Each structure stands twice: as C-alpha cells, then as structure tokens.
C-alpha positions as CSV (number, residue, x, y, z in Angstrom):
1,M,-81.1,-10.4,-29.2
2,I,-83.2,-7.2,-29.2
3,R,-86.8,-7.6,-30.0
4,R,-88.5,-4.8,-31.8
5,R,-92.2,-4.2,-31.3
6,V,-94.1,-3.4,-34.5
7,I,-96.9,-0.9,-34.0
8,P,-99.8,-1.1,-36.5
9,R,-99.9,1.8,-39.0
10,R,-103.4,3.0,-38.0
11,V,-102.1,3.5,-34.4
12,C,-99.1,5.5,-35.7
13,R,-101.4,7.7,-37.9
14,A,-103.8,8.3,-35.0
15,S,-100.9,9.2,-32.7
16,A,-99.4,11.5,-35.2
17,G,-102.8,13.2,-35.7
18,L,-103.2,13.6,-31.9
19,V,-99.7,15.1,-31.6
20,A,-100.5,17.6,-34.4
21,V,-103.7,18.7,-32.7
22,L,-102.0,19.1,-29.4
23,A,-99.1,21.0,-30.9
24,A,-101.6,23.4,-32.6
25,S,-103.5,23.8,-29.4
26,L,-100.4,24.6,-27.4
27,S,-99.2,27.0,-30.0
28,A,-102.5,28.9,-30.0
29,A,-102.6,29.0,-26.2
30,C,-99.1,30.4,-26.0
31,T,-99.6,33.1,-28.6
32,F,-99.8,36.6,-27.1
33,D,-102.5,38.8,-28.7
34,A,-101.7,42.3,-27.4
35,K,-104.7,44.2,-26.3
36,P,-105.0,47.7,-27.5
37,T,-104.2,50.5,-25.0
38,A,-107.7,51.3,-23.8
39,V,-106.7,54.0,-21.4
40,D,-104.4,56.9,-22.2
41,Q,-101.9,56.0,-19.5
42,V,-99.2,54.0,-21.3
43,A,-96.5,55.5,-23.5
44,T,-95.6,53.8,-26.8
45,Y,-93.3,54.0,-29.8
46,P,-93.4,52.4,-33.2
47,A,-92.3,48.8,-32.8
48,G,-88.9,48.0,-34.3
49,D,-87.0,51.1,-33.0
50,G,-85.8,49.5,-29.7
51,G,-82.9,47.3,-29.0
52,N,-80.9,48.3,-26.0
53,A,-79.9,45.5,-23.6
54,A,-80.0,47.1,-20.1
55,L,-82.6,45.9,-17.5
56,L,-85.0,48.0,-15.5
57,T,-86.4,46.2,-12.4
58,G,-88.9,47.9,-10.3
59,A,-92.5,48.3,-9.1
60,L,-95.3,49.2,-11.5
61,A,-96.9,52.5,-10.4
62,V,-99.8,54.6,-11.6
63,E,-99.5,58.3,-10.7
64,G,-101.4,61.2,-12.1
65,G,-103.0,59.0,-14.8
66,C,-99.6,57.7,-16.0
67,V,-98.0,54.3,-15.8
68,Y,-94.4,54.3,-14.3
69,V,-91.8,51.9,-13.0
70,V,-90.1,52.9,-9.8
71,D,-86.7,51.2,-9.9
72,S,-85.7,48.9,-7.1
73,D,-82.1,50.2,-6.7
74,F,-82.5,54.0,-6.5
75,G,-86.3,54.6,-6.2
76,K,-86.1,56.6,-9.4
77,R,-89.5,56.9,-11.3
78,W,-89.2,55.9,-15.0
79,L,-91.8,56.4,-17.7
80,P,-91.6,53.1,-19.7
81,V,-92.2,53.6,-23.4
82,F,-93.4,50.3,-24.9
83,P,-93.4,49.1,-28.5
84,S,-96.9,50.0,-29.8
85,G,-99.2,47.1,-30.2
86,A,-97.3,45.0,-27.7
87,V,-98.8,46.4,-24.5
88,G,-102.3,46.4,-23.1
89,W,-103.8,48.4,-20.2
90,N,-107.3,48.1,-18.9
91,G,-107.0,50.8,-16.2
92,E,-106.0,48.2,-13.5
93,V,-103.7,45.6,-15.2
94,L,-100.8,46.1,-17.6
95,T,-100.3,43.2,-20.1
96,Y,-96.9,43.0,-21.7
97,G,-95.6,39.8,-23.3
98,S,-97.4,36.9,-21.7
99,E,-97.4,38.5,-18.3
100,Q,-99.9,40.7,-16.4
101,Y,-98.9,43.3,-13.8
102,E,-100.9,45.2,-11.3
103,P,-99.7,48.4,-9.6
104,G,-97.1,47.4,-7.0
105,A,-96.0,44.3,-8.9
106,V,-92.3,43.9,-9.7
107,I,-91.7,44.1,-13.4
108,E,-88.4,43.6,-15.4
109,L,-88.1,45.5,-18.7
110,G,-85.2,45.1,-21.1
111,G,-84.3,48.3,-23.0
112,G,-82.4,51.5,-22.3
113,A,-82.7,55.0,-20.9
114,S,-83.6,58.1,-22.9
115,G,-83.8,61.6,-21.8
116,E,-82.4,60.8,-18.4
117,D,-82.4,63.7,-16.0
118,D,-83.7,66.0,-18.7
119,P,-86.4,68.2,-17.2
120,D,-87.7,69.1,-20.7
121,P,-86.9,66.0,-22.9
122,E,-87.5,66.1,-26.6
123,I,-90.1,63.4,-27.4
124,P,-90.0,62.0,-31.0
125,D,-93.2,62.9,-33.0
126,D,-94.0,59.2,-33.6
127,W,-94.1,58.4,-29.9
128,H,-97.3,58.4,-27.9
129,V,-96.7,59.9,-24.4
130,P,-99.9,60.6,-22.5
131,A,-100.5,64.2,-21.6
132,G,-99.2,65.2,-18.2
133,C,-96.8,62.2,-17.9
134,D,-93.3,63.1,-16.6
135,A,-90.7,62.0,-19.2
136,T,-87.7,63.2,-17.2
137,H,-86.6,59.6,-16.9
138,T,-87.8,57.7,-19.9
139,W,-87.1,53.9,-20.4
140,I,-87.4,52.7,-24.0
141,V,-88.6,49.1,-23.7
142,A,-86.9,46.8,-26.1
143,P,-89.3,44.6,-28.3
C-alpha cells in the first residue's frame, strides 16, 4: 500500500508564490538589455535582415578605431556587422548576446560573408559602418 502525504493548502500556496517570484527573478536576470553603441567602432545593420548559418571563429581585435574579428583558420580580418540594437561597445568591451568580449578574446559569430575580397565593397545605405573601417571582408552577424 502506497501512502500519500497530504500537504496543507497554505504551504502549497506559499510554495507556488515563491516559485513564481523566483521564476520572475531568473527571467529578469537572464534578459539581455543591449547597450547602445557608445563609440563609433562597431558596424551595424537594421535587425531582421540576417540569417546565414555559417560560423566565424576568431579573436576580437580593435585596429584603427574599428572592431574586427581575425579568423582562427586563415588569419583573415573580418569587419563584423551586427544587428543594430543588439551590440554594445564601451571602448574596451564588446557586449553581444549575454557575453562580453575584450580585444584578444575568442568570439564565435553565426552569419555569413558579404563583399569578400572586394577592395571597394558597396555598403547598403541602411548599414552603419564607422568611417575608416576596412570592409573588404565583411561578416553579417545573424540575429
């Protein structure tokens, strides 16, 4: 015979309330609030335009006032173009998603190449590419 233990209703209500508060706290703690790009060193495009499924893995680099990723396989320098509103930069740390990256840190970005090996790439009017940044190898970061 299996015995069932009966838990008083007020204990169940208190437990349910505690679970709801904890869930709300965890949800708020895990929400990413993208910081605006404070320094003109990060390229962006209007969110919703990306969607390629390739992966760029490399080291974050800042050169000539621009943020790049130097790929791990070939040492090629890519200008990542992030969805606007999804990236933050304070001059020292890049924030993307729930992660933060300093120059030299390994970063993985889903997306795809655009303007690869084009010394004079055509940049769409609705993109923000900081002046002086080399867009010969552009990586469109998928949202």
